[in-house]
N, CA, C and O atoms as a GROMACS GRO file, in nm:
protein
  404
    1ARG      N    1   0.082  -0.121   0.000
    1ARG     CA    2   0.000   0.000   0.000
    1ARG      C    3   0.086   0.126   0.000
    1ARG      O    4   0.057   0.221  -0.072
    2GLU      N    5   0.191   0.125   0.081
    2GLU     CA    6   0.277   0.243   0.090
    2GLU      C    7   0.341   0.273  -0.044
    2GLU      O    8   0.350   0.389  -0.084
    3ALA      N    9   0.386   0.170  -0.114
    3ALA     CA   10   0.448   0.190  -0.246
    3ALA      C   11   0.347   0.245  -0.345
    3ALA      O   12   0.379   0.334  -0.423
    4ALA      N   13   0.225   0.193  -0.343
    4ALA     CA   14   0.121   0.241  -0.433
    4ALA      C   15   0.088   0.387  -0.404
    4ALA      O   16   0.068   0.466  -0.496
    5SER      N   17   0.084   0.422  -0.277
    5SER     CA   18   0.057   0.561  -0.237
    5SER      C   19   0.168   0.653  -0.285
    5SER      O   20   0.141   0.763  -0.333
    6LEU      N   21   0.292   0.608  -0.273
    6LEU     CA   22   0.407   0.687  -0.318
    6LEU      C   23   0.401   0.709  -0.468
    6LEU      O   24   0.423   0.821  -0.515
    7ILE      N   25   0.373   0.605  -0.543
    7ILE     CA   26   0.366   0.617  -0.690
    7ILE      C   27   0.254   0.712  -0.730
    7ILE      O   28   0.272   0.796  -0.818
    8LYS      N   29   0.138   0.698  -0.666
    8LYS     CA   30   0.025   0.787  -0.696
    8LYS      C   31   0.061   0.932  -0.668
    8LYS      O   32   0.026   1.020  -0.746
    9ASP      N   33   0.131   0.957  -0.559
    9ASP     CA   34   0.172   1.092  -0.521
    9ASP      C   35   0.269   1.150  -0.622
    9ASP      O   36   0.262   1.269  -0.653
   10VAL      N   37   0.359   1.070  -0.673
   10VAL     CA   38   0.461   1.117  -0.767
   10VAL      C   39   0.401   1.147  -0.904
   10VAL      O   40   0.441   1.245  -0.967
   11VAL      N   41   0.308   1.066  -0.950
   11VAL     CA   42   0.255   1.085  -1.085
   11VAL      C   43   0.130   1.172  -1.092
   11VAL      O   44   0.088   1.211  -1.201
   12SER      N   45   0.070   1.203  -0.977
   12SER     CA   46  -0.053   1.283  -0.980
   12SER      C   47  -0.022   1.428  -1.014
   12SER      O   48   0.085   1.481  -0.981
   13GLU      N   49  -0.116   1.490  -1.079
   13GLU     CA   50  -0.104   1.631  -1.114
   13GLU      C   51  -0.221   1.706  -1.053
   13GLU      O   52  -0.331   1.652  -1.041
   14VAL      N   53  -0.196   1.830  -1.016
   14VAL     CA   54  -0.303   1.912  -0.961
   14VAL      C   55  -0.379   1.979  -1.075
   14VAL      O   56  -0.327   1.996  -1.185
   15CYS      N   57  -0.503   2.015  -1.046
   15CYS     CA   58  -0.589   2.080  -1.146
   15CYS      C   59  -0.627   2.218  -1.096
   15CYS      O   60  -0.636   2.242  -0.975
   16VAL      N   61  -0.651   2.309  -1.188
   16VAL     CA   62  -0.696   2.444  -1.154
   16VAL      C   63  -0.825   2.433  -1.073
   16VAL      O   64  -0.916   2.359  -1.110
   17GLY      N   65  -0.831   2.507  -0.962
   17GLY     CA   66  -0.948   2.506  -0.875
   17GLY      C   67  -0.936   2.409  -0.760
   17GLY      O   68  -1.012   2.419  -0.663
   18GLU      N   69  -0.844   2.316  -0.768
   18GLU     CA   70  -0.826   2.217  -0.661
   18GLU      C   71  -0.764   2.282  -0.538
   18GLU      O   72  -0.678   2.369  -0.550
   19GLU      N   73  -0.809   2.241  -0.420
   19GLU     CA   74  -0.750   2.289  -0.295
   19GLU      C   75  -0.660   2.180  -0.239
   19GLU      O   76  -0.696   2.062  -0.237
   20VAL      N   77  -0.542   2.224  -0.194
   20VAL     CA   78  -0.438   2.129  -0.152
   20VAL      C   79  -0.377   2.177  -0.021
   20VAL      O   80  -0.358   2.297  -0.001
   21GLU      N   81  -0.347   2.084   0.067
   21GLU     CA   82  -0.270   2.113   0.188
   21GLU      C   83  -0.123   2.108   0.145
   21GLU      O   84  -0.073   2.002   0.107
   22ALA      N   85  -0.055   2.221   0.152
   22ALA     CA   86   0.083   2.231   0.103
   22ALA      C   87   0.178   2.261   0.218
   22ALA      O   88   0.137   2.309   0.324
   23GLU      N   89   0.303   2.234   0.195
   23GLU     CA   90   0.407   2.262   0.294
   23GLU      C   91   0.504   2.364   0.236
   23GLU      O   92   0.551   2.349   0.123
   24ILE      N   93   0.533   2.468   0.312
   24ILE     CA   94   0.627   2.569   0.266
   24ILE      C   95   0.767   2.507   0.266
   24ILE      O   96   0.816   2.461   0.369
   25SER      N   97   0.830   2.507   0.148
   25SER     CA   98   0.963   2.448   0.138
   25SER      C   99   1.072   2.554   0.131
   25SER      O  100   1.188   2.526   0.161
   26GLU      N  101   1.035   2.676   0.091
   26GLU     CA  102   1.134   2.784   0.082
   26GLU      C  103   1.063   2.919   0.088
   26GLU      O  104   0.959   2.937   0.024
   27VAL      N  105   1.117   3.012   0.164
   27VAL     CA  106   1.061   3.147   0.173
   27VAL      C  107   1.152   3.241   0.096
   27VAL      O  108   1.273   3.244   0.118
   28LYS      N  109   1.093   3.317   0.006
   28LYS     CA  110   1.165   3.414  -0.077
   28LYS      C  111   1.111   3.552  -0.045
   28LYS      O  112   1.011   3.566   0.026
   29ASP      N  113   1.177   3.656  -0.097
   29ASP     CA  114   1.129   3.793  -0.078
   29ASP      C  115   0.994   3.817  -0.145
   29ASP      O  116   0.915   3.899  -0.097
   30PHE      N  117   0.966   3.746  -0.253
   30PHE     CA  118   0.846   3.768  -0.333
   30PHE      C  119   0.735   3.667  -0.304
   30PHE      O  120   0.629   3.673  -0.368
   31GLY      N  121   0.756   3.576  -0.211
   31GLY     CA  122   0.654   3.476  -0.179
   31GLY      C  123   0.718   3.351  -0.123
   31GLY      O  124   0.823   3.356  -0.060
   32ALA      N  125   0.653   3.239  -0.145
   32ALA     CA  126   0.703   3.113  -0.093
   32ALA      C  127   0.688   3.004  -0.198
   32ALA      O  128   0.596   3.005  -0.279
   33VAL      N  129   0.780   2.910  -0.193
   33VAL     CA  130   0.768   2.790  -0.273
   33VAL      C  131   0.703   2.686  -0.183
   33VAL      O  132   0.750   2.661  -0.072
   34VAL      N  133   0.594   2.627  -0.231
   34VAL     CA  134   0.522   2.528  -0.151
   34VAL      C  135   0.524   2.393  -0.220
   34VAL      O  136   0.517   2.384  -0.343
   35ARG      N  137   0.534   2.289  -0.141
   35ARG     CA  138   0.534   2.153  -0.193
   35ARG      C  139   0.391   2.102  -0.190
   35ARG      O  140   0.329   2.092  -0.084
   36LEU      N  141   0.339   2.068  -0.309
   36LEU     CA  142   0.204   2.018  -0.323
   36LEU      C  143   0.199   1.866  -0.309
   36LEU      O  144   0.102   1.808  -0.260
   37SER      N  145   0.307   1.802  -0.354
   37SER     CA  146   0.321   1.657  -0.347
   37SER      C  147   0.471   1.628  -0.346
   37SER      O  148   0.553   1.720  -0.349
   38ARG      N  149   0.505   1.503  -0.342
   38ARG     CA  150   0.649   1.469  -0.342
   38ARG      C  151   0.720   1.517  -0.468
   38ARG      O  152   0.840   1.543  -0.467
   39ALA      N  153   0.643   1.528  -0.577
   39ALA     CA  154   0.704   1.561  -0.705
   39ALA      C  155   0.669   1.699  -0.758
   39ALA      O  156   0.719   1.739  -0.864
   40GLN      N  157   0.584   1.774  -0.688
   40GLN     CA  158   0.537   1.899  -0.746
   40GLN      C  159   0.542   2.013  -0.646
   40GLN      O  160   0.497   2.002  -0.532
   41GLU      N  161   0.599   2.125  -0.693
   41GLU     CA  162   0.604   2.246  -0.612
   41GLU      C  163   0.530   2.356  -0.687
   41GLU      O  164   0.504   2.345  -0.806
   42ALA      N  165   0.498   2.462  -0.614
   42ALA     CA  166   0.426   2.575  -0.674
   42ALA      C  167   0.473   2.704  -0.611
   42ALA      O  168   0.531   2.704  -0.503
   43LEU      N  169   0.446   2.814  -0.679
   43LEU     CA  170   0.476   2.947  -0.627
   43LEU      C  171   0.352   3.002  -0.559
   43LEU      O  172   0.244   3.008  -0.618
   44LEU      N  173   0.369   3.042  -0.433
   44LEU     CA  174   0.266   3.115  -0.359
   44LEU      C  175   0.316   3.259  -0.350
   44LEU      O  176   0.392   3.294  -0.260
   45HIS      N  177   0.273   3.342  -0.446
   45HIS     CA  178   0.322   3.480  -0.455
   45HIS      C  179   0.273   3.560  -0.335
   45HIS      O  180   0.167   3.532  -0.279
   46ILE      N  181   0.351   3.658  -0.295
   46ILE     CA  182   0.319   3.741  -0.178
   46ILE      C  183   0.179   3.803  -0.190
   46ILE      O  184   0.111   3.821  -0.089
   47SER      N  185   0.136   3.835  -0.311
   47SER     CA  186   0.004   3.896  -0.330
   47SER      C  187  -0.109   3.796  -0.307
   47SER      O  188  -0.225   3.836  -0.292
   48GLU      N  189  -0.078   3.667  -0.303
   48GLU     CA  190  -0.179   3.563  -0.285
   48GLU      C  191  -0.173   3.500  -0.146
   48GLU      O  192  -0.237   3.397  -0.121
   49LEU      N  193  -0.098   3.561  -0.054
   49LEU     CA  194  -0.078   3.504   0.079
   49LEU      C  195  -0.188   3.541   0.179
   49LEU      O  196  -0.228   3.457   0.259
   50SER      N  197  -0.234   3.665   0.175
   50SER     CA  198  -0.317   3.714   0.284
   50SER      C  199  -0.418   3.816   0.235
   50SER      O  200  -0.404   3.874   0.127
   51LEU      N  201  -0.521   3.839   0.316
   51LEU     CA  202  -0.617   3.946   0.288
   51LEU      C  203  -0.564   4.080   0.337
   51LEU      O  204  -0.608   4.185   0.291
   52SER      N  205  -0.471   4.075   0.430
   52SER     CA  206  -0.419   4.195   0.495
   52SER      C  207  -0.292   4.244   0.427
   52SER      O  208  -0.204   4.165   0.394
   53SER      N  209  -0.284   4.373   0.406
   53SER     CA  210  -0.162   4.430   0.348
   53SER      C  211  -0.051   4.444   0.452
   53SER      O  212   0.062   4.476   0.418
   54SER      N  213  -0.083   4.421   0.580
   54SER     CA  214   0.018   4.432   0.685
   54SER      C  215   0.129   4.328   0.666
   54SER      O  216   0.241   4.348   0.712
   55LEU      N  217   0.096   4.219   0.600
   55LEU     CA  218   0.198   4.116   0.573
   55LEU      C  219   0.309   4.172   0.485
   55LEU      O  220   0.423   4.126   0.492
   56LEU      N  221   0.276   4.270   0.403
   56LEU     CA  222   0.374   4.328   0.311
   56LEU      C  223   0.468   4.427   0.379
   56LEU      O  224   0.568   4.467   0.321
   57SER      N  225   0.437   4.465   0.502
   57SER     CA  226   0.516   4.569   0.570
   57SER      C  227   0.638   4.514   0.643
   57SER      O  228   0.717   4.591   0.697
   58ARG      N  229   0.653   4.383   0.645
   58ARG     CA  230   0.770   4.323   0.711
   58ARG      C  231   0.822   4.207   0.627
   58ARG      O  232   0.750   4.156   0.541
   59PRO      N  233   0.945   4.165   0.651
   59PRO     CA  234   0.999   4.052   0.572
   59PRO      C  235   0.915   3.926   0.590
   59PRO      O  236   0.870   3.896   0.701
   60LEU      N  237   0.893   3.854   0.481
   60LEU     CA  238   0.813   3.732   0.487
   60LEU      C  239   0.869   3.628   0.583
   60LEU      O  240   0.795   3.551   0.643
   61ARG      N  241   1.000   3.627   0.597
   61ARG     CA  242   1.063   3.530   0.686
   61ARG      C  243   1.020   3.547   0.832
   61ARG      O  244   1.039   3.456   0.913
   62GLU      N  245   0.961   3.663   0.865
   62GLU     CA  246   0.908   3.684   1.000
   62GLU      C  247   0.769   3.624   1.016
   62GLU      O  248   0.725   3.601   1.128
   63SER      N  249   0.699   3.598   0.905
   63SER     CA  250   0.564   3.545   0.911
   63SER      C  251   0.553   3.400   0.866
   63SER      O  252   0.466   3.326   0.914
   64LEU      N  253   0.640   3.359   0.776
   64LEU     CA  254   0.635   3.224   0.721
   64LEU      C  255   0.759   3.146   0.760
   64LEU      O  256   0.870   3.201   0.765
   65LEU      N  257   0.740   3.020   0.788
   65LEU     CA  258   0.852   2.934   0.822
   65LEU      C  259   0.852   2.812   0.731
   65LEU      O  260   0.747   2.758   0.697
   66GLU      N  261   0.970   2.768   0.693
   66GLU     CA  262   0.979   2.645   0.616
   66GLU      C  263   0.922   2.533   0.701
   66GLU      O  264   0.948   2.524   0.821
   67GLY      N  265   0.842   2.447   0.638
   67GLY     CA  266   0.779   2.337   0.708
   67GLY      C  267   0.635   2.368   0.751
   67GLY      O  268   0.560   2.277   0.784
   68MET      N  269   0.597   2.498   0.749
   68MET     CA  270   0.458   2.534   0.782
   68MET      C  271   0.364   2.472   0.680
   68MET      O  272   0.397   2.461   0.562
   69ARG      N  273   0.245   2.433   0.726
   69ARG     CA  274   0.142   2.379   0.637
   69ARG      C  275   0.040   2.488   0.610
   69ARG      O  276  -0.005   2.557   0.702
   70VAL      N  277   0.003   2.504   0.483
   70VAL     CA  278  -0.097   2.603   0.443
   70VAL      C  279  -0.191   2.540   0.341
   70VAL      O  280  -0.150   2.459   0.258
   71ARG      N  281  -0.316   2.578   0.349
   71ARG     CA  282  -0.414   2.532   0.250
   71ARG      C  283  -0.414   2.634   0.136
   71ARG      O  284  -0.427   2.754   0.160
   72VAL      N  285  -0.401   2.584   0.013
   72VAL     CA  286  -0.395   2.672  -0.105
   72VAL      C  287  -0.489   2.620  -0.213
   72VAL      O  288  -0.525   2.502  -0.215
   73ARG      N  289  -0.526   2.709  -0.303
   73ARG     CA  290  -0.605   2.672  -0.421
   73ARG      C  291  -0.517   2.691  -0.544
   73ARG      O  292  -0.446   2.790  -0.555
   74VAL      N  293  -0.523   2.596  -0.635
   74VAL     CA  294  -0.446   2.603  -0.758
   74VAL      C  295  -0.512   2.705  -0.851
   74VAL      O  296  -0.630   2.691  -0.886
   75LEU      N  297  -0.435   2.807  -0.891
   75LEU     CA  298  -0.486   2.911  -0.981
   75LEU      C  299  -0.453   2.884  -1.126
   75LEU      O  300  -0.533   2.910  -1.216
   76GLN      N  301  -0.332   2.831  -1.148
   76GLN     CA  302  -0.286   2.815  -1.286
   76GLN      C  303  -0.187   2.700  -1.293
   76GLN      O  304  -0.102   2.684  -1.204
   77VAL      N  305  -0.197   2.620  -1.398
   77VAL     CA  306  -0.101   2.514  -1.426
   77VAL      C  307  -0.055   2.533  -1.570
   77VAL      O  308  -0.135   2.523  -1.663
   78ASP      N  309   0.072   2.561  -1.587
   78ASP     CA  310   0.128   2.577  -1.721
   78ASP      C  311   0.178   2.440  -1.767
   78ASP      O  312   0.282   2.392  -1.720
   79LYS      N  313   0.105   2.379  -1.857
   79LYS     CA  314   0.138   2.243  -1.902
   79LYS      C  315   0.273   2.236  -1.974
   79LYS      O  316   0.341   2.134  -1.969
   80SER      N  317   0.312   2.345  -2.040
   80SER     CA  318   0.438   2.341  -2.116
   80SER      C  319   0.560   2.351  -2.025
   80SER      O  320   0.664   2.291  -2.055
   81THR      N  321   0.550   2.424  -1.914
   81THR     CA  322   0.666   2.440  -1.826
   81THR      C  323   0.653   2.362  -1.695
   81THR      O  324   0.751   2.338  -1.625
   82GLY      N  325   0.528   2.322  -1.664
   82GLY     CA  326   0.505   2.252  -1.537
   82GLY      C  327   0.491   2.345  -1.418
   82GLY      O  328   0.474   2.299  -1.305
   83GLN      N  329   0.498   2.476  -1.442
   83GLN     CA  330   0.487   2.572  -1.332
   83GLN      C  331   0.342   2.581  -1.284
   83GLN      O  332   0.248   2.579  -1.363
   84VAL      N  333   0.329   2.592  -1.150
   84VAL     CA  334   0.198   2.599  -1.087
   84VAL      C  335   0.193   2.723  -1.000
   84VAL      O  336   0.288   2.752  -0.926
   85ARG      N  337   0.082   2.797  -1.009
   85ARG     CA  338   0.058   2.913  -0.920
   85ARG      C  339  -0.056   2.880  -0.828
   85ARG      O  340  -0.158   2.824  -0.871
   86VAL      N  341  -0.041   2.915  -0.701
   86VAL     CA  342  -0.145   2.886  -0.603
   86VAL      C  343  -0.178   3.011  -0.522
   86VAL      O  344  -0.103   3.109  -0.524
   87SER      N  345  -0.292   3.006  -0.451
   87SER     CA  346  -0.335   3.120  -0.370
   87SER      C  347  -0.388   3.072  -0.236
   87SER      O  348  -0.459   2.971  -0.228
   88ARG      N  349  -0.353   3.141  -0.133
   88ARG     CA  350  -0.412   3.122  -0.001
   88ARG      C  351  -0.522   3.227   0.020
   88ARG      O  352  -0.619   3.204   0.092
   89ARG      N  353  -0.504   3.342  -0.043
   89ARG     CA  354  -0.596   3.455  -0.028
   89ARG      C  355  -0.739   3.418  -0.068
   89ARG      O  356  -0.833   3.456   0.001
   90VAL      N  357  -0.757   3.345  -0.179
   90VAL     CA  358  -0.893   3.312  -0.223
   90VAL      C  359  -0.965   3.222  -0.123
   90VAL      O  360  -1.087   3.230  -0.108
   91ILE      N  361  -0.891   3.138  -0.054
   91ILE     CA  362  -0.951   3.054   0.050
   91ILE      C  363  -0.992   3.141   0.168
   91ILE      O  364  -1.100   3.124   0.224
   92LEU      N  365  -0.905   3.234   0.206
   92LEU     CA  366  -0.938   3.324   0.317
   92LEU      C  367  -1.058   3.412   0.284
   92LEU      O  368  -1.141   3.439   0.371
   93GLU      N  369  -1.069   3.457   0.159
   93GLU     CA  370  -1.184   3.538   0.116
   93GLU      C  371  -1.313   3.457   0.128
   93GLU      O  372  -1.414   3.508   0.176
   94ARG      N  373  -1.309   3.333   0.085
   94ARG     CA  374  -1.427   3.248   0.094
   94ARG      C  375  -1.468   3.226   0.239
   94ARG      O  376  -1.587   3.232   0.272
   95GLU      N  377  -1.371   3.202   0.326
   95GLU     CA  378  -1.401   3.182   0.468
   95GLU      C  379  -1.462   3.308   0.530
   95GLU      O  380  -1.553   3.300   0.613
   96ARG      N  381  -1.410   3.425   0.491
   96ARG     CA  382  -1.463   3.550   0.544
   96ARG      C  383  -1.608   3.569   0.499
   96ARG      O  384  -1.692   3.614   0.577
   97GLU      N  385  -1.638   3.534   0.373
   97GLU     CA  386  -1.775   3.546   0.322
   97GLU      C  387  -1.869   3.452   0.396
   97GLU      O  388  -1.984   3.489   0.424
   98LYS      N  389  -1.823   3.332   0.429
   98LYS     CA  390  -1.906   3.237   0.504
   98LYS      C  391  -1.938   3.290   0.643
   98LYS      O  392  -2.048   3.271   0.693
   99GLU      N  393  -1.841   3.357   0.705
   99GLU     CA  394  -1.862   3.412   0.838
   99GLU      C  395  -1.967   3.522   0.838
   99GLU      O  396  -2.038   3.540   0.936
  100LYS      N  397  -1.977   3.597   0.727
  100LYS     CA  398  -2.074   3.705   0.715
  100LYS      C  399  -2.217   3.653   0.704
  100LYS      O  400  -2.312   3.722   0.741
  101GLU      N  401  -2.233   3.531   0.654
  101GLU     CA  402  -2.367   3.475   0.632
  101GLU      C  403  -2.436   3.441   0.762
  101GLU      O  404  -2.550   3.393   0.760
   0.00000   0.00000   0.00000
């Protein structure tokens, strides 16, 4: 079972609109690189991190740590390059709207 799970994780691809529990693997000045699976990483741009602009007023390394888990939504998958863009902000926006109801 473990081997089958590993193979599935390596060959699976994410789809636009899918929500994934990701792990921050690297923090950069412009955002974070997040691991979606054993074989796939994505860019979580600083503009897609939060609803609050206060996050932009200090270095990201003060707010994000490698190894942190974050829920993200896949925004774009470039089939030719394999690059994936994700957002945490759209999930936070949806949660805020639910709270208003």
